[in-house]
ZATOR-487622 format. One record per residue: z, y, x of N, C-alpha, C in turn. Coordinates in steps of 0.05 Angstrom, whole numbers, plus 5000, padded with zeros to 4 digits. Layout:
ZYXZYXZYX...
END
This chain:
499749815016499650004999500250355018498650484997498950655022502450785031502050915050504651085053503251435058505551575045504251855042505951975067505252205084505852355110506152605098508252665090508653005091508953125116508853315118509653465152511653475148512453345172515753275187515653235214516553375234516753205258518352945261519352915239521052565245518352415243517052465232513552305223510852365241513752535265511052465292508952665284509052885263507353115251508553405263505953545262506753805279509053965261509854135269511554335257511154395227512754435210511854625183513754875175511154975161513455265149513055275123515455305104514455265073515055625068512755615055513055945040513955925008517556095002518056014976518256274966519556314945520056604925520756504899520756684888521056694859518256684855516556674828513956744818513156994823510157024832508657254829509657464843511357384874511357544889509457614916508257364920505657404935505057184954506357034945506756774960503756624961503056554952499856504957498156674973497956904969496657124976497557075010500057125012500856995043500156825064499856585039498856325054496456245057494456365042491256565047491056635073493456915075492857075096492356975118495556755126496556565151493756405147492656265130491156005143488156145139487756455140485256525141483156575127483056385095481656365076482756305055482056315035482256295008483156005001485355865000485555605003488155564981489355734965490755704943489655894922490355934895489456034874491456274875489856574868490656804870490956904842492956994830493257144801495957244801495557454775497257544773499857424746498857274741499857154724502756914738504356944726506756744743505756494741507156374764507156004760503755934765501756104777498955974778498555744803501255794818501755534832503855434830502855124823504654924813505554744824503754644851504254414869504954534908505254334916505554434943502554444955502054664967499154674975499954685006498554485013498854495052495754485073497554715092493654745107494854775136492854775157493454905180492855215181494955255198494955535205496255575236495355735245496455905273497456105276499956115283501156345275500856435302499056685305499856785338497656615352499056665377498756475397500156245400502356145381502955925380501155635371502255405372500655205358500955225331498455065323497755035292500954865280501055015259503254805243502254805219504154675201502054525172504254775156503454965140503355155121504355075092506055065081506455025054506355225031505155215019504755504991506455294973508255394956509955264940510355394907510255324886510555424859513455654869512555854848515055984841517855894830520455934850522955724838524055984814525055784798526655914778528755764762530555874737532755804746532055544728534455374727533554994720532155034688534255244669534255254652529955294638529955474662525955544655524255384670525155094680523454984698523454714684521054774668520054554647518054274664516954474685515454314691516854244724519054304732520354164759519254354780517954554781516454664793519754764829522054774813524154734839524454514854523754294840524154054861521554024873520054094865517354044883517054234910518254534903518754734925521554724941522854504934525654474951524554144969522454044954521753844976520353924995518854114988517354245016519954345033521354525023523654635047525054395061525254105053526853945063524253835085522553915083520253765100518853915121520454265124518654465141521254475159520754595179523254675202523754945204521955145186522755425179521355515156523155545142523055815112521656115109519456085097519356425091519656505069522556695058522256715032521356995029519556915004517957205003519157334968519057684981520557724958518358054955518258194929517158394921518758604933516758744943517959054959518359324940516159304917516559504898518659404886519359164876521459154852524059194870524559234891527559094908529358884903530358824910532658544911533458594883532258354873533358244836534458004846535957934818537557664813536557504818533757454821531957194815532057084844531957414866531157324895534157204903536557224889538557204902538956864889538256774866537556584861536156354874533856344890532456304905534056234929535056544938536556424970538956244964540456274943543056064939540855744937539155714931538355434929536655384959536055574981535355485007537855445027540555615024542555625031543755355039544855265051545654975055543454695059540754805059538754625064538354595098539654715111539754765144537254865160535855055152533355085150534255455161532755515181532955725190530755915169531156115156530356285140528456535148526556665145525256855151524957065126525757405114525057455093523757645097521157595084518757715078518957935061519158235059518758375037515958415032513658315020511558355007511258635003508558724995507658934979508259134992508259175029509259345037507359545044505359485030503559745032503859975018506159944996506860204990508560344998508960604983510760734994513760664989513960584961517060504944518060274967515660124982517459804990518759945010517160045027518260115058520460325055520560515034522960655034524960465028524860275011527160085003527359815018526259875034526259535044529559535063530659755064533259675076534959555057534559525032537059475004537059165016534559025028534758795023536258655045538058835060539958715083541858685068542058655037544858545026544458345017541758155025542157865019542557765051543857885067544057765092542657675109539857745111537857705130536357925132535557985157533358185163530958215156530058405141527358385123525658485150522858305145521158365158518958495133517758725134515958825112513258855126511958695104509358545113507558725080504758585087502758645054501258425067501658265046499958015049496558075037496658295025494158255022492358495037492758645052492858785077493158735104494958555110495458415130496958565149497758765143500358945164503158805161503858715182506458665191506058315193503658225186503557955198504557835225503558095243504357935269506857885273508658135263511358125265513657875252512157825228512057625212512357345231509857325235508757085257510557075280512157275293512057295317516057225317517657275291519857185278519756825276517656775260517556435258517456275284515356505292515456265328518656195336519756445337522656455344523956225336524056295311526255995298524755725302522355695315521855475314523355215332524655055320526054865346524254785362524854775385523654705415521254415402523054235396522053985391520453995377519254095354516854195343514854295344515554525358513754715369512054585393511054345393509554215419510453995428513353885432513953595443513453465419513053425388512753215381509853155383509852835375507652745379504852865361502552775368500752875359499752805339499653005315498552915288497152725281496752485267494652295263492252425260489852255268487652335262487052355232485452545214484552515195482552335182482452255164480851995165479652195130476752025130475252165105475852275083475352465069476752635044475652505014477652515001477852314984478152484958476352604939476552854915477452644897480452674886480752474864479652684831477552604821476552844801477152654775476652734749476252654723477152964697476152964681477653134660480053094666482153344651483953364648486253194632488753114655490252854628488752624633487252504654486652274657488652114671491352184686492652034703492352164735489752334738490452384768491552374779494152654780496552664783498652314793498052234771499752014775499151744783496351734791494451594802495851724836495851864838495652054866498251854877500151964862503051944865503751604871502451434856502751224853501651074883499351244897497451124922499651164951500451444940502851564962504951474960506651364939508551204938511151464937510051704928511851934934511352134910513352294897512652464885510452714893508452674904507552994914506953134892506153014879504053254865505653334831505653464807507053484791505653324771506953144753505153004730506753124701504353104679506353254660504053164641504553164613502853044600500553254584501253574585500953794590497553814606495353734600493353814612493654124627492054014644492154314666494254344682496354124683498554214698498054224719496054154751495254164764492654344770492754594782490354734790489754744814491354784834490254744862489754514876487754534890487454234906488554154925491153984924492853854939491253584955491953674981491053425006493053325012493153035011495452855024494752615039495352645062494952475087496752235077493751985069495951675080494251475094495851345093494851105109495650835105492350685101492850435090491550245116492750095127492349835143491749945170492750175172493050335192489750555188488550595176486250745169487051025152486951195158487351495145485151545128486851635107485551835087486152075081484652285070485452485059485052505031486852435009486452494988486752774979485352774957485853024941485453104909488053204908488453184870486853424862485053414843484253714832485453674803484353994801485254054767481953864751483353774725481653684714479153894715476653744714474453834705473653834676472754044651471954084634470654224632468454234609465854464607467954774605465254874622466755134624467855344589466755204570466955394554469955334535471155114547473255004536475555064560475655274581477055314602478855544591481755564598482255724576483955844599482856164598483556404625483056234655483656534665481456574683483356384716485856284712486956194732486255894729485255744713484255514703481255494711479955694709476455684711476655734747478455864754478255824789479555524786480955454781481555094779479354914779477055024762475354814752473254804786472555164780471255154813471855034835474355054839475354984868475754624860475954504851476154204830472654184845470554234835468254224840466854274865468254424885467654494911469354244929471454134905472653884928471253714929469153614912467353404914465353544934464853664942462253794954463953734983466553834990467653675009468653455018468453355005469653045008466752855013467152635025464752475027465952275013466752174992467251994964469152084950468552064923470352164905471351924887474151974879474651664854474851854829472951764818471751934779474251684770476151884757478951694739477551774715477351544693477051484669479751514650479451524627482251454607480151214598481050964603480250704585480050714568482950864544483450844523480551044509480151134522477351414501475051374522474551124530472151054546470751234551468051224559465651494577465951624568465451784569465952124546463252284560462052434548460952694555461852814578464552844584464853044596465952824628466552544630466252434646463252314659460452414646458252374659457452644669459152854653458153054665458553124699461753004697462952944728461252794745460952594736459152424754456552524753455052694741452452844753453453024767455453174770455953344802456753114827457952884819458052724844455752624855453552564832451452434840449252764845448652954836447753194852448453274886451053164889451753274911452052984930451452774924450252554939453152394953455652444934458052344942458452054939459151934952460051604950462051644932462151454914464151474883465351194890468151164868469350984869470150974833469850904818470050934788473550764784475050924773477650844767478750834743477650624733478650524690482550594695482950824690486550954688487550794658490550734652490950684621490750464618489350234631488649954634490449914610493449894615495649854595496249874565493650094563493950154534491850034526489949754537488349604522489249434519491249344525493849054516494249084489496649194492497949204464499348994448500749034429502348904410499448834398500648654378499748514362498048744341499848904332497949184315496749274326496649284354494949514366492049404370492949024369490848934391488448984379487749064350484749104343484149394351485549504347484649744364484649824397485749594404485349634441482849474446481849244430479749114429477049294425477349494403475249644403475049864423477349934432477050104455475550004485476249734475474349624512471749574508470749414480468249444477466749734477468149874464467250214463466650204500468850214518468450294544466350124553466249854548464149654559460149784554460749854531457649994510457050234530459650464532457750704542458850614574459250424588459750444620456550434628454350194618451950254613451350584631451250764617450151104624451651114648453951064657455551224672454250964705453850754696453350564715451050614727448850714705446650794721446251094733447551244720447851524731448451544766450651344768451351334794450851064817448450934796447550784813448950544813450550434795452050134804454350234816455550364810458150494833461250274825462050134847464349954837466250124818468249764803469950024787472749854789474749954783477449824781479449884762479649684745480949714726484249714735486250064726488550054735490550114720493650154726494650294711497250474717496450734729498150904748500550854746501650884715504050834709505850584713505050314710506250054713504749964741502350204752501749974778499749734785499349704758498049484762495249544771494049394787491149394797490249644813493549794820492550014845492249924872492149684874494049594904490649464904487749564893486249464901483549694900485049914902483650154905482650154935484350244948483350194980482450014999482049794990480149584993477049574983477349734963474549834949473749994957475550204956474250514975473550464994475050345018473950265044471250085038471149985021468249845026465750045025466750215009464550374990463750635015466050775035465750835051464050835071465250525082463250315098458850375087459050315064457350385052455150545058456850865054455651035055455451165088456950965104456351085136454150845148454050645122452150495147449150505155448750445177446350415191444350105184442150165185441049855174438349945192438249575202436149665229433249665218432349755225428949955218427749665218427749455227426249235218427349085192429849075190430649035157429349185137429349505146427949695123426149715121423549615135421349575137420649335119422349095126422248835111421448845079424149105078425249035043422249265040421149475046419049655042417249445035416949315051414549115046414348915020416948895019417348764987417448864968417949194968417849364950414849334946412649434959409949464953409249254942409448944952408648744940409248724906412348764898412648764867411748974852411449164866410949414842409249584861406149624844403649674845403549934838404150104861404350484857401650504846401750724820399650894815398651054840395851054830394351304853395551514847396051624877396051874876393152084891392752294881390152434893387952224895387852064870385351924866385251654889387751634906387451414924389951204922389651004926391850794918394650884940397351004930399851024945400350684957401850824988402550624999404650725024406850525024408650625051407750485075407150635093405950465124409450425140411150535145413550445148415750635146417550515148420150745148422050745175424550915175426750875191429051055180431451025185433351125180434051395198434651635187435051895204438251945199438751875175441651945175443351785157445551875158447551735141449251855123451551865112453252005089452152155074449152065063448651935054446851725063446851505063444051355087441851465072440351605093437151765085435851655103433251575099431151425101428851615103426851595118424651755121422751495115420351615099418651445100415551595104413751405114410751535119409351365100408351495084405851455064403551575060401551515049399351665039399651945029401351975015402752215007405452265002406952485001408652544995409452484960411652524951412252434925413652614908413752644883414752914878417752794871419852954863422352834855423152714841420952684814422252584781419952264795418952334807416652164806418251854801416651614785417151374786417451184804415851224814415451124841417451114866419251414858420551454880424251384873423551294845425851184838425550924839423950804836423450504837424950424870423150654884424250534913426850544921428550774910431050854915432550544908432250504881433050274866433149994880431050034889429649664906431149664928431349874943432649874973435649854967436650014948439249944939440749744940438349524923439749264913438649174941437249174954435248964984437648965002438449315001439949335024443349275023443849194998447149234988448649474987446949684978448149924974449350074953449649794931449949904904452450144907452350224881454150534885454750654904451750754921452250904941449350974941449651324936446851504936444951394959442851434961440651414983439051664983437851695003436351925009433151875017431551935006428151925010426852105024426352115043424952345054422152165059419852265039417152185044414952305058413752205078411552435093409852405088407852535091404752355088403652395112401952135121400652145143397552225139396952315160393852445155392352265145389252325131388752065117387751845146385952015172384251835183386651535205388651655203391251435218392151365194392451435169393351225154390850935151388651115147386850865144385950725167386850775191387550615211389050435210391750535202393550325207393350055176393150275162392549975136390249765147
END
């Protein structure tokens, strides 16, 4: 089973820095400033960041650290999603904590609540007074001395004071975490966990990791930021990315979720493979097909995970309904199977753990096929069989023929074919060749690309 690896020197990881604070003080803006790109969603609405977001950052001239963005810490009675537990898990996994406060608002009771939650956890704390680009924030910064920490005035949005902040964090780094720790394990292939909202993506990731890495809630849209988690299976590393549920743009409610959908689609582009999670009880929906289309369009390897399989067993009174759901799933599977070119499928229950142990072995096989190189002789033998079995219609008034081919790339497997003429993208002959080669070369469920080049008429005639 996979083993989660949260940033921790005890696990041989590089040093970690957690950014915490009450909602809407600019934690995600500071996180993005320090990592140097828009990694975490930023919005005026409190609570937009809900999970721990981890990325690499170099704080000035020091070594790279794992920077952890967290959801806003609030009073327990207002924390229905358990954001505080997630934030404190990040604190426990870190070496230094940056406590972010709003300089324009001054120290408020909620800031003291956050500080009280941090005290006693044995972590050095740096107080960052954000939004320091305003006169009120600069003038009132001295009031934060009442919190018992030396305030550092910064503007995460404009970058002022960031160098001073980074220097202070480096000073507080334990020497063992600042360079003596074992090197971080090499990151493996990136695998995006994608699917419609509330199909169980976060529950599946938590089951794979074996820890409460991300929030799990029955409310759709709990996950908004993509979450990277490094796991190992039989010594092989994988980077699993939990993403916001993808749904039709017309059904997206509010700017943060709109951004989350866009970032989820970007994770497909960034990944080498996708775990497409379906709700087995709902079958294959148009939303599932739309996500599969995005995976196909970006030519990524794909493993389909039919989650909530435990709902298709049921007691006697629910057995008829469960059987109907199974029949619907199998009936609609054909469309998904065709769209993703025969992907492997694993039936699981993230809640009970049933079947989850089959995901990594199948994912490893799929990624191996995605990276596979085919011998030139085997490829050309397959091309000869293809031409024998399917006589292509004439192109430009003469018979169409492939002379030879060679592999020119992997991820996905890409083949250059030399033929009498090129073929349009929507050509039936092109689709036949793709499907035939996929079967003959054992690349089921893996996208392949054909680059077809025309040879000049005189050389083609001589070759034939």
